[in-house]
Every structure is written in C-alpha cells, then in structure tokens.
N, C-alpha and C positions, 0 to 999 in steps of 0.2 A: 465360514463368514465370506459374503459378496466384498470383492473388493474389483479396482482396476488398476490394470496392470501394463506399466509399459516397460514392452517387451526388448530384446537383444535387435526384433529389426525395426526399431522406433515405430510399435505401432503401440495401438493399447488396444485392452482385450478385457472382458469383462471375468472374473475367474472364481472360483471358492479356494479360498485358504483358512490357513488354524486363525481363531483370533487372537490376538496375543496379550502377555498376561503386563499389567504395569510394576516395574523396579522401582527401588528406593525413590524418592522424590516426585514418583509420575502417577498420571490418573489415568483409567482408563473411561475410554467415551463413547457413549451408542452414539454415533454422527446423524446426524438431520439432515447438518446441510453444510455441505465443502463450497470454503469461498474459491473461487479463480482469481488470479494475478499472474503476475509479469514473469513471474520466477518459475510458473505450469511453460512457458514458451521455452526459458534459458534451459531446462533440464528437457525438455524435449528434442533442444537443438542439440546438444552437448558442452552449452556453456559451463552446465553444473557437472561436473563428473560424478554420478553416482552409481553402485553395483544393478547391474540389471539380473533380472526382474525388478522394477523398480515399482513403489505403490508411493504413486501419486500424491501433492494433496496437503497444504501450509496453512492451512485456516480451517478452521471446524464451530459448529455449533452444536451443540445435544448434552444430551445429562451423565451422568457421570457415574457409572457402574459399577468399578470398582477404586482401590487405593493401593500406592505402592505404601513401604514401611517410612516412617517419617512421613505419611500425611494424614492429616486428621479423618478419621472415617463416617466424621459425621456430613462429609460432605457428600458423600454419594446419595445418589438423587438430585445433586443442585442442577440445573439449568447452568451451564457456560457458554464463551466462547473464547475461542482457545488458538494460542498462536502455537504447530508445532513444526518439528526439522522435516516430516515426510508423514505418508501412509490416510491422510485426509480422508481421501477419497474411495473409505469402506463403509465397512457398516459399525466397525470401532476403532478408533485409534487412540495412541498414545500422546499424552501432552503433559509439557513439566505441569508439575502442580502449581507451580507459581505465576505461570503465563496462561494459565486455565480460572476465567475472569468471572464469578458469577455476576449474572443481566440480573436478575430478580423481575418484573414483568414483562421485561423485555422480546420481544418475541422471536422466537430463534430462528425462522428467516432474516430478518431486520440486523439479529445478534451475528450474522453470517458473514452479514454484509460489511463490520467491521473489518477484521482481518487485520492483514501487518498494514495496511492503508491507515487506517485512524490512527494508530500510537505514531507512524511516518509525520503525518500529516500536522499531528499536533505539536510533536516537537519539532519540525520545521519552522515552525511559523515560534512557539512558544520560549525549545530550549535553545536551536542551533541560532537563528536567524534573530530572535528575538526581536520581535516586532512592536515597536512605538508606539504609540498615540500618533495619529496624524502622518505617519510614516506610508511611503508609495511603497506599494508590491507587487509587481510580476511574475505569476505562475504562467508557464511553460507545463504541455500536458497537461491544460485546463480544465479538460472535458473527462478525462482518468479516474480514478478512486481516488489518488490520493489529491487529484487539481482539486475537484471539485468539494471534499471534502479542505483543503487549505483554503480556498475562498472563503469558507464559511471561519474559521478560524482566525483569520488574519480578519473578520471584520469585528468578529469580536473583540480582538484586542487592538482594536481602535485605528484601524490601518484608515489613512484617507482614500486612498487613489489605489484602488484593485485593479491589473489588466493584465486577461491572459492571452497565452500563443495556443490556438491547435491547427491540424491538420485540414479540415475541410473545414466546406460552411454548414455542414449538416450538424458537426460538433462544434463549432461556433453559435448557433443554434441552441443547440440542448447547455451546453456551459454559462450563458445566458441570465440561466434560473438560476444559479447559484452566487450571486450577488457582484459578479465582477461589472465592474464603471465602462470597460469595456474590453470586447474578447476580437482579435487581430489573426489572421491566416499566420503560418508558418513563413512560407514565400512570401510574404509580405512585409515579413518581419525584418529588419526595426525600421523600413520606410516608410512603414503605414502611420507610424509612431506621431510622425510630421517631426520630427527634432525636439520636439516637447521637455518637460523636465528627465533628468534622470533619475531613475528608481534608487529608494533605500536598500531594496530587499527584492534580491533576481532567485527562483528556485529552478533549476533545473536538473529533468532527470535523460536529457538526449543528451549532449556531450559534442563536439567535434565543434563548425562553422557555430550552431547554435551556442556552443560556451564559450566560445572568444569573440561571439556578437558582444553577448550578455557582459562579461567584463569592460566593455567598452559603455554599456551604458548603465552603468554603474557610479552612483551619484559618490560625494566624497563621503569617508565613513560608509559607507555600505558593503552589504553581505551578501555575496552570490555563493550560495546554499546548493554543493551539486549530491542527488542523491541514487543517478544511475546514468545508462549510456543505452536508452533506447535506440537512438539514430546507429552508433557510432563508437567502436571501441578507438578511436583515432585519439593519440596522446594530445592534448592542448597543452602548451605552456602557457606560463606567464611568470613577468618581472617583477620578483618581489620587491626590487628598487622601488618601481612604479606601483606599484599599489603601498608601498609604504608610504612614500611623498603624497597619494591622496586619501592615507588612510584608509584602505577599503584592504576588506578580507575576503581573502576563497576557502569558505567551509564545508569540508564533509559529512554525510550523515547515512549510516548505514547499519539499521535497523537488526541483519541477521548477525550481526559481530556485536553487538548493545544485546543480543537474548545472551549469547554467551558471556559477554564478558560482566555485565551487569544488570542480571535480567531484574533485577528489584526496578532498577528504572525505567525500563520498556515499557513493566508491568502499570506500576504508577502514571505512566503516559497515557497508556490502554484504560485504565479505570479513568479517567478524567475525559475523555475523548468518548468512553462511553457514557459517563452522568449527564453531557450534553446532547447525547442523541436523545438520551432514555427522557430527559425533561422539555424536548422540542426544542430547543435551541439550535442545536443542526442536525441536518437531515441528511440519511443515507440512504442513497435512491438504486435500489437495484432494478435494472433492466433486462435483465435476461436469464432466463433459469432454464436449467437441461434436464435431462434423466443420468443417469449413472452411464449408461450406455453412449454416451452423448457425447463424453467427456472430450474425445479428440475435434471436434467441431466448433466446442466452447474454448480451446487452445487455438485453433486456427483463427477462427474469425476475431482473438484477441489481439494475435501477431498480426493478422492483415489489418488493422485500425479498424475495424467495421462494428466495433463497441464500442459505445461510453459508458459512464457510470459502471455499478460493479455487476459482475455477473456470478452467480453461484449455482452450485451440483444438488440438485434432492437427492438426499441419501437411502430417509427412511422417514 
C-alpha cells in the first residue's frame, strides 16, 4: 500500500509498505481522508520521539475493512472517524475499535475534520472547565480547529460572553464567523480588553507569558484550562495560596493521555461532538485539502500559522 514516511532526515516521502493487519481490539480502516493537526508538527520537529521511518497521521476517516480479535465482525464496511496513534497518512491504518466511531450519513471528508480537536474542544468546555449558563469565556488560538469548535460548544453551553485571541488580523476575521462576541490580537492582549470584567473560563494552548496573563484575567472562582504549549515550553509558576484565596482553578487537559487511560471517556465526548455536527448545531470548517505527496507543505503551513480551521489530506 502507499504511505507517507517521515524518514531519518526529517523529510517526508511516499513509499510502498506492507499493509498492516489488526490485532486484538483493533480495526483496519481504508483511509479516505487523514486530518492534519499540531501533533504532526511536534513529531516532525522531534518533540515526540518516534522510531524512524514513521508513518504519520493521528486521525482518519474511511471504512473498516477488517477487525481484530474481540471486535464485532459486523463492523466491516462501517464508515468511521478514527483517532489513531500513528499511520493515518496511508491507504490503510490501524485504530483502536473503541476510538473508531460510526459516522452514519456524515460525509467522510467532514468526519476527517473532527479528529482530536472535536473531543478536546467538547471536553474543555463541558467536562474540564464546565462552562455554566451566563459565564464569560476567553479562548486563545481562536481561529484553530479547537478554538472554532470550542466557541460553538461554549455558546451551546449557554456562555454569555465569548472572546477569542488570535495571532493576525486575517485570523481574527476568520474566527469572527464562529460566534465570538469579540476577537483580539495576541499582541494586544490583554490591553485591548480595556480593563473589562474578568473571565470565568479561559482556554490556553499557548503557554508562557500568555498563560501568566490569563491567570491574572480570571474572575473569582474562574477556571484556566491548559491543553498545550504552542508558543513556548517555558515553565509557568502559580501560587496555590493566591489561587485558593480567589477560588481560582488551574486545570490541565491531555486527550492523548485520556485515550490511553480512559478511552471510553474520550470516545463518549467524541460521539457527543459528532452528534452536534451531524445535526447541524456545530460546524466543522475544512479550509485546506492536500494530496498525499503534499504532507510536508501542509505540516509546514500549520507550523507557520498560515492556516486556520482544519486541514485534511486526501488519501483515497
């Protein structure tokens, strides 16, 4: 089968490799589309050490072609969206059966746009930060795949004020389509907020100075939910005593860890997000589609911040 390999020289190449067979609890999926996400940049740049050559790709849509031991044979032929540990940028990928979700009549292209972003955004709003009706929400990375979904989930949860933070005016214009009440540039944060009311919930995938500023922008009983370090791995310290006096919480969310410790929880959130997309309450916006041979370009554009919304790789 055809697959993209990330080789020892950090270059991508399309090659012919053996087709994998599913093991216990796994399914094999004939890939239609692979989602492109931040984890692809981290693997390329060596932040996630993986054996080389490596078949990248952590999210896929397609049809199940075979099942491993313990998986219902009736699932063969089922169209699914799958969360994987690797290998989605290939004609066939293996995925845990528990994280390969039936998509019904949803198109395979749209399903590929859900990826890890959909359950992550759903959980950040509904299970980690637990947004309540009327609360104010600040979302960093507002134009990305998580940010655009999180704004919609926050609105459905009853948030009263939703503000996004982005890195450019073009990304601000794009993010404004997803229900934000205000979108500000990162270089203007927090001054552009004009000393307004602090936020009940802040979502931060950036880190560093952005995270320190976010702690200061929390209202009493506010929750800062962190789920990445897009900008820097610089440590950020928080005084637990100060947080306690204001009832503030610093919460972390790691979907990759959740997939290994409690996959059923991640799958449940993914199904809930998928249902909201399927019935039209939430929109997944795929803004770029690439061929298999163009993965290097797709990952580089994501790393440079030149994309917004969701990018996918067309495999079959």
